[in-house]
Residue frames relative to the residue before (quaternion, step in Angstrom):
aa qw qx qy qz dx dy dz
M 1.0000 0.0000 0.0000 0.0000 0.00 0.00 0.00
V 0.6145 0.5441 -0.3500 0.4515 3.59 1.07 -0.72
E 0.6450 0.5206 -0.3124 0.4641 3.58 0.98 -0.93
K 0.6675 0.5054 -0.3067 0.4527 3.59 0.89 -0.91
A 0.6530 0.5157 -0.3132 0.4577 3.58 0.96 -0.86
A 0.6498 0.5229 -0.3165 0.4519 3.57 0.99 -0.84
I 0.6653 0.5022 -0.3061 0.4599 3.57 0.95 -0.85
M 0.6291 0.5452 -0.3382 0.4390 3.57 1.04 -0.76
R 0.6856 0.4758 -0.2800 0.4746 3.58 1.14 -0.68
E 0.8033 0.2428 -0.0845 0.5373 3.58 1.07 -0.75
R 0.6224 -0.5153 0.4257 0.4072 3.52 -1.29 0.28
P 0.4365 -0.7116 0.4760 0.2767 3.63 -0.71 1.02
I 0.2446 -0.7718 0.5775 0.1049 3.55 -1.05 0.90
F 0.4837 -0.6447 0.5093 0.3016 3.56 -0.97 0.89
P 0.4822 -0.7052 0.4278 0.2953 3.66 -0.68 1.02
F 0.5561 -0.6243 0.4432 0.3235 3.55 -0.98 0.90
A 0.6847 0.5088 -0.2879 0.4353 3.59 0.89 -0.94
A 0.6664 0.5300 -0.3028 0.4282 3.60 1.19 -0.46
F 0.4840 0.6637 -0.4476 0.3533 3.60 1.22 -0.10
V 0.3573 -0.7389 0.5403 0.1854 3.54 -0.99 0.92
D 0.8529 0.0752 -0.0748 0.5112 3.57 -1.00 0.93
Q 0.6436 0.5305 -0.4005 0.3794 3.63 -1.20 -0.59
E 0.1321 0.8490 -0.5022 0.0975 3.60 1.04 0.77
P 0.6471 0.5136 -0.3566 0.4363 3.68 0.84 -0.76
L 0.6635 0.4936 -0.3093 0.4696 3.59 0.98 -0.81
K 0.6431 0.5148 -0.3273 0.4629 3.59 0.93 -0.82
Q 0.6536 0.5112 -0.3169 0.4593 3.58 0.96 -0.85
A 0.6492 0.5250 -0.3199 0.4478 3.58 0.94 -0.89
L 0.6619 0.5017 -0.3057 0.4655 3.59 0.94 -0.86
I 0.6464 0.5136 -0.3190 0.4654 3.58 0.96 -0.82
L 0.6438 0.5215 -0.3282 0.4536 3.60 0.95 -0.84
L 0.6494 0.4992 -0.3175 0.4778 3.61 1.00 -0.75
A 0.6302 0.5288 -0.3335 0.4604 3.58 1.05 -0.73
I 0.6510 0.4931 -0.3087 0.4877 3.58 1.07 -0.72
N 0.8260 0.0342 0.0565 0.5598 3.55 0.86 -0.99
P 0.1956 -0.8162 0.5347 0.0985 3.63 0.09 1.26
K 0.5576 0.6254 -0.3888 0.3832 3.59 1.21 -0.40
I 0.4409 0.6675 -0.4714 0.3712 3.59 1.23 -0.13
G 0.4914 -0.6321 0.4463 0.3997 3.57 0.97 -0.91
G 0.7449 -0.4261 0.2860 0.4262 3.55 -1.26 -0.33
L 0.3033 -0.7169 0.6001 0.1842 3.51 -1.31 0.54
L 0.1452 -0.7653 0.6227 0.0746 3.56 -0.93 0.96
I 0.1534 -0.7781 0.6066 0.0563 3.56 -0.74 1.15
M 0.0811 -0.8140 0.5751 -0.0012 3.56 -0.58 1.18
G 0.4924 0.6659 -0.4625 0.3165 3.57 -0.79 0.95
E 0.7219 -0.4638 0.3287 0.3946 3.48 -1.40 0.08
K 0.5830 -0.5740 0.4435 0.3660 3.54 -1.27 0.34
G 0.7720 0.4032 -0.2613 0.4161 3.53 -1.32 0.29
T 0.5558 0.6152 -0.3935 0.3972 3.59 1.19 0.40
G 0.6219 -0.6055 0.3258 0.3747 3.60 1.23 0.38
K 0.2942 0.7934 -0.4974 0.1912 3.61 1.21 0.32
S 0.7276 0.4262 -0.2518 0.4749 3.58 0.67 -1.08
A 0.6245 0.5422 -0.3411 0.4468 3.59 1.05 -0.72
L 0.6496 0.5107 -0.3175 0.4652 3.59 1.02 -0.75
V 0.6293 0.5296 -0.3337 0.4607 3.59 1.02 -0.76
R 0.6584 0.4897 -0.3066 0.4825 3.59 0.93 -0.86
A 0.6431 0.5269 -0.3172 0.4563 3.57 1.04 -0.77
L 0.6054 0.5506 -0.3524 0.4540 3.59 1.11 -0.66
A 0.6449 0.5188 -0.3202 0.4609 3.59 0.93 -0.89
D 0.6602 0.5096 -0.2974 0.4647 3.57 1.01 -0.84
L 0.6498 0.5391 -0.3036 0.4415 3.57 1.15 -0.67
L 0.6690 0.5401 -0.3019 0.4118 3.57 1.02 -0.82
P 0.5418 -0.6274 0.4442 0.3399 3.60 -1.10 0.62
P 0.5940 -0.5642 0.4195 0.3909 3.62 -1.17 0.43
I 0.3233 -0.7468 0.5513 0.1841 3.57 -1.21 0.49
K 0.4870 -0.6291 0.5179 0.3144 3.56 -1.24 0.53
V 0.0126 -0.8100 0.5834 -0.0576 3.56 -0.76 1.10
V 0.4787 -0.6482 0.5064 0.3071 3.59 -0.98 0.85
K 0.4881 -0.6776 0.4685 0.2883 3.57 -0.79 1.00
D 0.8541 0.1377 -0.1408 0.4813 3.56 -1.08 0.87
C 0.4947 0.6230 -0.4625 0.3914 3.62 1.18 0.28
P 0.3768 -0.7587 0.4801 0.2278 3.63 -0.62 1.03
F 0.6959 0.4674 -0.2649 0.4766 3.58 1.29 -0.22
N 0.4514 -0.7153 0.4359 0.3075 3.62 1.25 0.27
D 0.1213 0.8391 -0.5219 0.0940 3.60 1.04 0.76
D 0.3958 -0.6616 0.5862 0.2492 3.52 -1.24 0.67
P 0.4067 -0.7453 0.4640 0.2525 3.66 -0.55 1.07
D 0.6985 0.4609 -0.2671 0.4778 3.61 1.23 -0.38
D 0.6922 0.4468 -0.2628 0.5021 3.60 1.26 -0.02
I 0.1327 -0.8396 0.5240 0.0543 3.57 0.20 1.28
V 0.5860 0.5921 -0.3749 0.4068 3.61 1.13 -0.58
N 0.7844 0.2658 -0.1324 0.5446 3.59 0.94 -0.87
M 0.4125 0.7051 -0.4495 0.3613 3.53 0.99 0.95
C 0.5275 -0.6208 0.4670 0.3438 3.58 -1.10 0.63
D 0.6769 -0.5199 0.3373 0.3971 3.58 -1.23 0.46
I 0.6373 0.5445 -0.3398 0.4264 3.60 0.99 -0.79
C 0.6951 0.4566 -0.2794 0.4798 3.60 0.81 -0.96
R 0.6391 0.5253 -0.3370 0.4494 3.59 1.00 -0.76
E 0.6484 0.5159 -0.3153 0.4626 3.58 0.98 -0.84
R 0.6319 0.5316 -0.3311 0.4567 3.57 1.02 -0.77
L 0.6491 0.5042 -0.3119 0.4767 3.57 1.02 -0.80
E 0.6684 0.5130 -0.3020 0.4459 3.57 0.94 -0.88
K 0.6569 0.4877 -0.3006 0.4901 3.58 1.22 -0.48
G 0.5896 -0.6101 0.3519 0.3954 3.57 1.30 0.01
E 0.4596 0.6774 -0.4595 0.3446 3.58 1.25 0.14
S 0.3472 -0.6846 0.5890 0.2529 3.54 -1.23 0.48
L 0.3460 -0.7553 0.5270 0.1791 3.54 -0.93 0.92
E 0.3102 -0.7384 0.5681 0.1890 3.55 -0.60 1.11
Y 0.0736 -0.8114 0.5794 0.0225 3.55 -0.99 0.79
E 0.1701 -0.7518 0.6243 0.1272 3.50 -1.35 0.23
L 0.4580 -0.6419 0.5263 0.3182 3.56 -1.24 0.35
R 0.0520 -0.8140 0.5782 -0.0206 3.54 -0.79 1.06
K 0.4976 -0.6572 0.4826 0.2959 3.56 -0.98 0.86
M 0.5205 -0.5873 0.5111 0.3507 3.53 -1.17 0.59
S 0.0766 -0.8061 0.5863 0.0220 3.55 -1.02 0.78
V 0.4030 -0.6761 0.5596 0.2596 3.52 -1.33 0.31
V 0.1614 -0.7628 0.6218 0.0739 3.57 -0.70 1.13
T 0.1690 -0.8194 0.5451 0.0533 3.56 -0.48 1.24
L 0.2998 -0.7521 0.5646 0.1604 3.55 -0.90 0.98
P 0.2949 -0.7659 0.5399 0.1870 3.62 -0.56 1.07
L 0.6002 -0.5904 0.4043 0.3575 3.57 -1.11 0.65
S 0.6917 0.4973 -0.2686 0.4496 3.56 1.13 -0.66
A 0.4191 0.7431 -0.4499 0.2642 3.60 1.27 -0.07
S 0.3559 -0.7107 0.5674 0.2151 3.56 -1.06 0.83
I 0.6612 -0.4986 0.3669 0.4237 3.58 -1.25 0.25
D 0.6385 0.5200 -0.3326 0.4597 3.61 1.04 -0.70
A 0.6374 0.5221 -0.3296 0.4610 3.58 1.05 -0.73
V 0.6700 0.4956 -0.2903 0.4704 3.58 1.14 -0.61
V 0.8097 0.2934 -0.1451 0.4870 3.60 0.63 -1.10
G 0.5445 -0.5995 0.4148 0.4148 3.59 1.18 -0.49
T 0.2850 -0.7529 0.5695 0.1659 3.54 -1.27 0.35
L 0.1009 -0.7933 0.5966 0.0678 3.53 -1.21 0.46
D 0.3474 -0.6928 0.6006 0.1968 3.51 -1.19 0.79
I 0.4431 -0.7408 0.4262 0.2708 3.59 -0.36 1.22
E 0.6816 0.4927 -0.3055 0.4464 3.60 0.79 -0.96
K 0.6758 0.4838 -0.2961 0.4706 3.59 0.93 -0.87
V 0.6309 0.5394 -0.3379 0.4437 3.57 1.00 -0.78
L 0.6492 0.5163 -0.3180 0.4592 3.58 0.97 -0.85
R 0.7043 0.4408 -0.2651 0.4892 3.61 1.13 -0.64
E 0.8350 0.2597 -0.0763 0.4791 3.55 0.85 -1.03
G 0.4178 -0.7193 0.4662 0.3013 3.60 1.22 -0.24
L 0.8567 -0.1406 0.0974 0.4867 3.56 -1.12 -0.72
K 0.5629 0.6210 -0.3879 0.3835 3.60 1.14 -0.53
A 0.6763 0.4897 -0.2905 0.4674 3.61 1.16 -0.54
F 0.5222 0.6432 -0.4017 0.3902 3.56 1.29 -0.08
Q 0.2559 -0.7444 0.5980 0.1512 3.58 -0.97 0.91
P 0.3359 -0.7928 0.4686 0.1976 3.61 -0.22 1.25
G 0.2789 -0.7459 0.5822 0.1639 3.52 -1.22 0.63
L 0.7927 -0.3017 0.2258 0.4792 3.54 -1.27 -0.38
L 0.6360 0.5409 -0.3403 0.4326 3.60 1.05 -0.69
A 0.6033 0.5290 -0.3569 0.4784 3.59 1.20 -0.42
R 0.6766 0.4852 -0.2875 0.4734 3.58 0.90 -0.93
A 0.6840 0.5102 -0.2859 0.4359 3.56 1.09 -0.70
N 0.4526 0.6954 -0.4633 0.3113 3.62 1.20 -0.25
R 0.8459 0.0509 -0.1110 0.5191 3.56 -0.80 1.18
Q 0.6194 0.4826 -0.3540 0.5081 3.55 1.26 0.45
I 0.5557 -0.5557 0.4684 0.4038 3.59 -1.25 -0.44
L 0.1609 -0.7684 0.6133 0.0861 3.58 -0.82 1.01
Y 0.0912 -0.8203 0.5644 -0.0123 3.53 -0.55 1.24
I 0.0703 -0.7931 0.6050 -0.0035 3.55 -0.77 1.13
D 0.1561 -0.7859 0.5931 0.0787 3.57 -0.41 1.18
E 0.8392 0.0784 -0.1049 0.5278 3.57 -1.01 0.92
V 0.0291 0.8497 -0.5234 0.0562 3.54 0.86 1.04
N 0.6163 0.5700 -0.3407 0.4233 3.60 1.14 -0.58
L 0.6712 0.4800 -0.3000 0.4787 3.61 1.24 -0.26
L 0.5373 0.6175 -0.4046 0.4078 3.60 1.29 -0.03
P 0.5691 -0.5633 0.4565 0.3879 3.62 -1.17 0.46
D 0.5972 -0.6182 0.3809 0.3407 3.56 -0.98 0.86
H 0.6688 0.5209 -0.3330 0.4129 3.63 0.89 -0.81
I 0.6243 0.5119 -0.3422 0.4807 3.60 1.15 -0.53
V 0.6393 0.5069 -0.3237 0.4791 3.59 0.97 -0.83
D 0.6173 0.5539 -0.3331 0.4484 3.59 1.01 -0.83
A 0.6721 0.5069 -0.2970 0.4507 3.59 0.87 -0.98
I 0.6633 0.5017 -0.3028 0.4654 3.57 0.96 -0.85
L 0.6854 0.4813 -0.2882 0.4642 3.57 0.89 -0.92
D 0.6045 0.5407 -0.3547 0.4652 3.60 1.08 -0.64
A 0.6643 0.4923 -0.3015 0.4748 3.58 0.92 -0.92
A 0.6438 0.5272 -0.3246 0.4496 3.59 0.99 -0.81
A 0.6841 0.4900 -0.2835 0.4599 3.58 0.99 -0.86
L 0.7513 0.4077 -0.2101 0.4746 3.59 0.94 -0.91
G 0.3745 -0.7177 0.5011 0.3059 3.58 1.10 -0.67
W 0.7237 0.3241 -0.2127 0.5710 3.58 1.32 0.09
N 0.2745 -0.7296 0.6017 0.1739 3.53 -1.18 0.65
Y 0.1319 -0.7965 0.5890 0.0362 3.55 -0.76 1.10
V 0.0714 -0.7862 0.6138 0.0080 3.55 -0.82 1.06
E 0.0190 -0.8123 0.5819 -0.0350 3.57 -0.67 1.11
R 0.0793 0.7723 -0.6253 0.0794 3.54 -0.92 0.99
E 0.8625 -0.0742 0.0297 0.4996 3.58 -0.83 1.06
G 0.7540 -0.4116 0.2038 0.4696 3.55 0.88 0.97
V 0.6183 0.5015 -0.3488 0.4945 3.60 1.29 -0.02
S 0.0836 -0.8132 0.5759 0.0074 3.57 -0.82 1.02
I 0.0230 -0.7712 0.6362 -0.0086 3.54 -1.01 0.90
S 0.0743 -0.8017 0.5925 0.0270 3.57 -1.01 0.76
H 0.0052 -0.7747 0.6318 0.0232 3.54 -1.26 0.44
P 0.6102 -0.5637 0.3960 0.3913 3.60 -1.14 0.51
S 0.0566 0.7887 -0.6083 0.0682 3.55 -1.01 0.82
R 0.2107 0.7648 -0.5632 0.2315 3.53 0.41 1.31
F 0.1458 0.8065 -0.5502 0.1598 3.54 -0.49 1.18
I 0.4873 -0.5872 0.5450 0.3474 3.51 -1.37 0.24
L 0.1536 -0.8288 0.5361 0.0466 3.57 -0.35 1.26
V 0.0381 0.7795 -0.6224 0.0602 3.55 -0.82 1.07
G 0.0148 -0.7952 0.6058 -0.0195 3.57 -0.77 1.07
T 0.1667 -0.7784 0.5945 0.1131 3.56 -1.11 0.61
M 0.0386 0.7879 -0.6146 0.0049 3.54 -1.21 0.45
N 0.2581 -0.7087 0.6332 0.1736 3.52 -1.23 0.63
P 0.3975 -0.7616 0.4538 0.2368 3.62 -0.28 1.22
E 0.5989 0.5771 -0.3640 0.4192 3.59 1.15 -0.52
E 0.7003 0.4573 -0.2671 0.4787 3.60 1.21 -0.43
G 0.7597 -0.3062 0.1861 0.5426 3.59 1.25 0.16
E 0.4197 -0.7179 0.5071 0.2264 3.55 -1.08 0.77
L 0.3904 -0.6448 0.5949 0.2791 3.52 -1.36 0.31
R 0.4884 -0.6853 0.4302 0.3269 3.60 -0.70 0.97
P 0.6590 -0.5815 0.3086 0.3639 3.60 -1.00 0.88
Q 0.6293 0.5540 -0.3450 0.4220 3.61 1.00 -0.78
L 0.6946 0.4352 -0.2650 0.5078 3.59 1.08 -0.73
L 0.5970 0.5760 -0.3518 0.4336 3.56 1.04 -0.77
D 0.6742 0.5156 -0.2840 0.4461 3.55 0.97 -0.91
R 0.6300 0.5670 -0.3413 0.4064 3.58 1.15 -0.52
F 0.5744 0.5259 -0.3930 0.4889 3.60 1.25 -0.21
A 0.4627 -0.7238 0.4408 0.2603 3.56 -0.77 1.04
I 0.8141 0.0307 0.0273 0.5793 3.57 0.81 -1.00
S 0.1298 -0.7934 0.5909 0.0672 3.56 -1.21 0.42
V 0.1161 -0.7566 0.6395 0.0716 3.51 -1.32 0.48
K 0.2494 -0.7324 0.6124 0.1623 3.56 -1.07 0.80
V 0.0847 -0.8134 0.5752 0.0195 3.58 -0.76 1.01
R 0.0670 -0.7628 0.6425 0.0277 3.50 -1.22 0.68
G 0.6173 -0.5238 0.4235 0.4065 3.54 -1.25 0.29
V 0.5485 -0.6144 0.4528 0.3414 3.57 -1.12 0.63
S 0.2745 -0.7975 0.5211 0.1310 3.60 -0.76 1.04
N 0.5978 0.5745 -0.3649 0.4236 3.60 1.13 -0.58
E 0.4528 -0.7324 0.4396 0.2556 3.57 -0.65 1.15
E 0.6339 0.5313 -0.3426 0.4456 3.60 1.05 -0.66
L 0.6587 0.4909 -0.3018 0.4837 3.56 1.02 -0.79
R 0.6302 0.5238 -0.3328 0.4665 3.57 1.03 -0.76
A 0.6319 0.5233 -0.3261 0.4696 3.56 1.06 -0.77
E 0.6478 0.5170 -0.3167 0.4613 3.58 1.03 -0.78
I 0.6020 0.5471 -0.3486 0.4655 3.58 1.09 -0.70
I 0.6459 0.5178 -0.3162 0.4635 3.57 0.94 -0.88
K 0.6758 0.5130 -0.3011 0.4353 3.58 0.81 -1.02
R 0.6952 0.4806 -0.2925 0.4474 3.58 0.80 -1.00
N 0.6611 0.5002 -0.3165 0.4610 3.59 0.96 -0.78
M 0.6387 0.5135 -0.3286 0.4695 3.59 1.02 -0.73
E 0.6437 0.5158 -0.3175 0.4677 3.57 1.00 -0.81
F 0.6588 0.5102 -0.3065 0.4602 3.57 0.99 -0.84
I 0.6532 0.5131 -0.3133 0.4604 3.59 0.94 -0.86
Q 0.6803 0.5055 -0.2906 0.4441 3.56 0.96 -0.87
D 0.8035 -0.0716 0.0839 0.5850 3.60 0.92 -0.88
P 0.1676 -0.8408 0.5063 0.0927 3.61 0.25 1.23
I 0.6254 0.5524 -0.3519 0.4241 3.60 1.01 -0.70
S 0.6900 0.4609 -0.2794 0.4831 3.57 0.84 -0.97
F 0.6305 0.5393 -0.3382 0.4442 3.57 1.01 -0.78
R 0.6647 0.4893 -0.3022 0.4769 3.56 0.91 -0.89
E 0.6266 0.5407 -0.3403 0.4463 3.58 1.01 -0.73
R 0.6456 0.5218 -0.3238 0.4540 3.60 1.01 -0.79
W 0.7394 0.3835 -0.2220 0.5069 3.59 1.13 -0.59
R 0.3530 0.7743 -0.4708 0.2327 3.57 1.27 0.13
E 0.6597 0.5239 -0.3232 0.4311 3.60 0.87 -0.92
E 0.6774 0.4784 -0.2951 0.4746 3.60 0.91 -0.90
Q 0.6290 0.5329 -0.3273 0.4617 3.58 1.04 -0.76
D 0.6751 0.4964 -0.2945 0.4595 3.57 0.89 -0.94
A 0.6393 0.5230 -0.3255 0.4602 3.59 1.02 -0.79
L 0.6683 0.4876 -0.2963 0.4773 3.58 0.96 -0.86
R 0.6298 0.5322 -0.3252 0.4631 3.58 1.02 -0.81
E 0.6690 0.4891 -0.2963 0.4747 3.60 0.96 -0.85
R 0.6305 0.5343 -0.3360 0.4518 3.59 1.03 -0.73
I 0.6396 0.5094 -0.3179 0.4799 3.58 1.02 -0.80
K 0.6401 0.5342 -0.3198 0.4502 3.57 0.97 -0.87
K 0.6774 0.4828 -0.2943 0.4707 3.60 0.87 -0.92
A 0.6299 0.5347 -0.3364 0.4518 3.58 1.03 -0.78
R 0.6274 0.5253 -0.3307 0.4702 3.59 1.01 -0.77
E 0.6722 0.5262 -0.2991 0.4263 3.56 0.95 -0.86
I 0.7649 0.3624 -0.2064 0.4909 3.61 0.98 -0.76
L 0.4177 0.7539 -0.4467 0.2402 3.59 1.25 -0.26
S 0.6897 0.4919 -0.2933 0.4430 3.58 0.86 -0.90
S 0.6699 0.4954 -0.2938 0.4684 3.58 1.23 -0.34
V 0.5166 0.6554 -0.4178 0.3592 3.60 1.23 -0.19
E 0.1556 -0.7999 0.5770 0.0552 3.56 -0.90 0.97
I 0.1483 -0.7570 0.6295 0.0930 3.54 -1.20 0.63
S 0.4373 -0.7395 0.4522 0.2398 3.58 -0.71 1.08
D 0.6353 -0.5162 0.4169 0.3952 3.54 -1.30 0.38
E 0.6024 0.5683 -0.3547 0.4340 3.58 1.08 -0.72
F 0.7048 0.4549 -0.2687 0.4734 3.58 0.91 -0.89
I 0.5943 0.5379 -0.3688 0.4707 3.58 1.11 -0.55
L 0.6450 0.4994 -0.3089 0.4891 3.58 1.03 -0.80
L 0.6131 0.5527 -0.3368 0.4530 3.57 1.08 -0.75
I 0.6408 0.5185 -0.3179 0.4685 3.60 0.97 -0.84
A 0.6615 0.5083 -0.3033 0.4606 3.56 0.92 -0.93
E 0.6618 0.5006 -0.3041 0.4680 3.59 0.96 -0.86
L 0.6262 0.5426 -0.3334 0.4497 3.58 1.01 -0.79
C 0.6979 0.4651 -0.2757 0.4697 3.59 0.83 -0.97
K 0.6270 0.5233 -0.3333 0.4711 3.57 1.09 -0.67
T 0.6402 0.5363 -0.3154 0.4507 3.57 0.99 -0.87
L 0.7197 0.4248 -0.2367 0.4955 3.57 1.00 -0.84
R 0.3515 -0.7656 0.4622 0.2770 3.58 1.36 -0.14
V 0.1846 0.8028 -0.5351 0.1870 3.54 1.01 0.92
D 0.4610 -0.6998 0.4775 0.2640 3.58 -0.94 0.90
G 0.8425 0.2064 -0.1551 0.4728 3.56 -1.07 0.83
H 0.5169 -0.6468 0.4773 0.2942 3.55 -1.39 -0.01
R 0.4563 0.7089 -0.4430 0.3049 3.58 1.25 -0.24
P 0.6524 0.5251 -0.3483 0.4211 3.66 0.84 -0.80
D 0.6101 0.5571 -0.3522 0.4398 3.60 1.02 -0.78
I 0.6819 0.4920 -0.2831 0.4612 3.56 0.89 -1.00
V 0.6441 0.5269 -0.3232 0.4506 3.58 0.96 -0.87
I 0.6312 0.5324 -0.3394 0.4504 3.60 0.95 -0.82
A 0.6668 0.5091 -0.3055 0.4503 3.58 0.88 -0.92
I 0.6782 0.4846 -0.2934 0.4681 3.59 0.89 -0.94
T 0.6674 0.5012 -0.2968 0.4639 3.57 0.97 -0.87
A 0.6315 0.5333 -0.3342 0.4529 3.58 0.99 -0.78
K 0.6414 0.5084 -0.3227 0.4755 3.59 0.99 -0.78
T 0.6521 0.5116 -0.3144 0.4628 3.58 1.02 -0.77
I 0.6172 0.5304 -0.3363 0.4739 3.59 1.06 -0.76
A 0.6375 0.5253 -0.3261 0.4597 3.59 0.96 -0.84
A 0.6548 0.5097 -0.3092 0.4647 3.57 0.95 -0.88
Y 0.6465 0.5174 -0.3190 0.4610 3.58 0.98 -0.80
E 0.6849 0.4523 -0.2710 0.5028 3.57 1.13 -0.66
G 0.5516 -0.6544 0.3720 0.3593 3.59 1.29 0.09
R 0.5724 0.5922 -0.3769 0.4238 3.58 1.25 0.36
T 0.3202 -0.7350 0.5627 0.2015 3.56 -1.22 0.49
E 0.7064 0.3591 -0.2624 0.5506 3.56 1.23 0.39
V 0.4297 -0.7025 0.5112 0.2461 3.57 -0.90 0.97
I 0.1559 -0.7621 0.6204 0.0998 3.56 -1.06 0.82
Q 0.7271 -0.4585 0.2878 0.4222 3.55 -1.28 0.31
D 0.6449 0.5444 -0.3248 0.4269 3.60 0.96 -0.84
D 0.5909 0.5742 -0.3621 0.4359 3.59 1.12 -0.64
I 0.6671 0.5269 -0.2990 0.4336 3.55 1.00 -0.88
V 0.6744 0.4787 -0.3136 0.4666 3.59 0.88 -0.85
K 0.6252 0.5217 -0.3396 0.4708 3.61 1.04 -0.69
A 0.6586 0.5037 -0.2981 0.4729 3.57 0.98 -0.87
A 0.6387 0.5375 -0.3246 0.4448 3.58 1.00 -0.83
R 0.6335 0.5305 -0.3379 0.4507 3.61 0.97 -0.76
L 0.6804 0.4732 -0.2884 0.4796 3.57 1.06 -0.71
A 0.7473 0.4547 -0.2171 0.4331 3.57 0.96 -0.93
L 0.7676 0.4121 -0.1950 0.4505 3.61 1.09 -0.58
G 0.5299 0.6966 -0.3822 0.2965 3.59 1.21 -0.33
H 0.7526 0.3221 -0.2082 0.5353 3.61 1.24 -0.12
R 0.5025 0.6983 -0.3929 0.3247 3.61 1.28 0.12
T 0.4166 -0.6604 0.5619 0.2732 3.52 -1.11 0.74
R 0.1714 -0.7966 0.5754 0.0709 3.56 -1.19 0.57
N 0.8398 0.1781 -0.1476 0.4912 3.52 -1.33 0.50
L 0.6860 -0.5064 0.2546 0.4563 3.54 0.85 1.15
G 0.7421 -0.4456 0.2166 0.4515 3.54 1.02 0.84
S 0.5555 0.6316 -0.3951 0.3694 3.60 1.22 -0.12
L 0.7258 0.3293 -0.2190 0.5629 3.58 1.29 -0.29
G 0.4553 -0.6817 0.5039 0.2721 3.53 -1.09 0.74
P 0.7198 -0.4274 0.3056 0.4537 3.60 -1.29 0.09
P 0.5042 -0.6546 0.4655 0.3170 3.61 -1.06 0.67
T 0.4573 -0.6460 0.5327 0.2997 3.56 -1.21 0.55
I 0.6749 -0.4618 0.3679 0.4426 3.57 -1.27 0.20
A 0.6424 0.5280 -0.3216 0.4528 3.59 0.99 -0.86
E 0.6582 0.4998 -0.3072 0.4719 3.59 0.99 -0.81
I 0.6321 0.5240 -0.3313 0.4648 3.59 1.01 -0.76
D 0.6750 0.4997 -0.2952 0.4556 3.58 0.89 -0.94
K 0.6536 0.5075 -0.3140 0.4655 3.58 0.99 -0.84
A 0.6645 0.4893 -0.3012 0.4777 3.59 0.93 -0.88
F 0.6175 0.5468 -0.3458 0.4474 3.58 1.06 -0.69
E 0.6453 0.5131 -0.3203 0.4667 3.59 0.95 -0.85
Q 0.6472 0.5145 -0.3142 0.4667 3.58 0.97 -0.82
A 0.6621 0.5085 -0.3025 0.4600 3.56 0.97 -0.90
V 0.6229 0.5414 -0.3421 0.4493 3.60 1.01 -0.77
K 0.6636 0.5053 -0.3077 0.4578 3.59 0.89 -0.92
K 0.6707 0.5023 -0.3031 0.4538 3.58 0.93 -0.86
I 0.6797 0.4942 -0.2932 0.4558 3.57 0.92 -0.89
K 0.6222 0.5403 -0.3401 0.4531 3.57 1.04 -0.75
K 0.6336 0.5102 -0.3265 0.4813 3.60 1.04 -0.79
F 0.6464 0.5399 -0.3173 0.4359 3.55 0.99 -0.87
F 0.7215 0.4394 -0.2572 0.4693 3.58 0.90 -0.90
R 0.5999 0.5328 -0.3675 0.4703 3.59 1.16 -0.50
A 0.6422 0.5260 -0.3228 0.4546 3.55 1.09 -0.76
């Protein structure tokens, strides 16, 4: 009855567990849900493959979050470190922060958005008198602790993409005008999509996305037929359809919850850290960010599998997600293919094993 009442109030969402195929994309989204610190996900591929529908389904799958009432930044009442100045000051004065449970949501960035609409605006005179209260929040404020979805990120102006990626990396949005600076928490699950046929994303921005997935339409006729059947069933009776997938949804939701709980306990050995470094060196990947992303992602994969120790398979899976969009050899080489990543991984394993035997 609770499920039915919720659907009657809101637009019904196709269950995440009911999506056919697209396993790499589903895994990438789940890993970000477990550990947003991985960074942003870039989905590359053709239209009509269910990218946006899967993102909305992820939000529907995740449990509600505790949010300070009337806080424009969705502050967590139990996390003073990542709290806006207003809520922190209230706590320091001895006030108790009333909170409510709020569903996870998808904040969508329109292509026409201005930089002020994204980062927020401030009236200098009011800010000097009233502080953060005079700040007009933007999309990055609403997206705090939610999912920020950017469709066709390659068509956005570079300065807007830069601002979003900076906030994603720092967990805070900084707005500066005429020597006045205001900041607020802005930690979100970042998902961007692009169709390479409509234009490329410049390498400097491409590299700022932590992981990527290439998606294509399903080619197997039996799977395509199953997609048709499930969508028709959902359109005809979304409540009953969701009820049929409730058990799978609950199991996946519980698995994500348990992974979050053990994530901080997951360990990665020095041998595997060296393996990651050797892999990235072998592929001549630019910079050190990819190495770090692989390590963080591998730990998250281990947590999702219910383990507190990274194994070799976690690293190769993480590498496929973290390296498929990276420039190499100072930009003179394009991103490695899955086959190239796997071959380089095998070479790195052999070299590291010799090193540790020695």
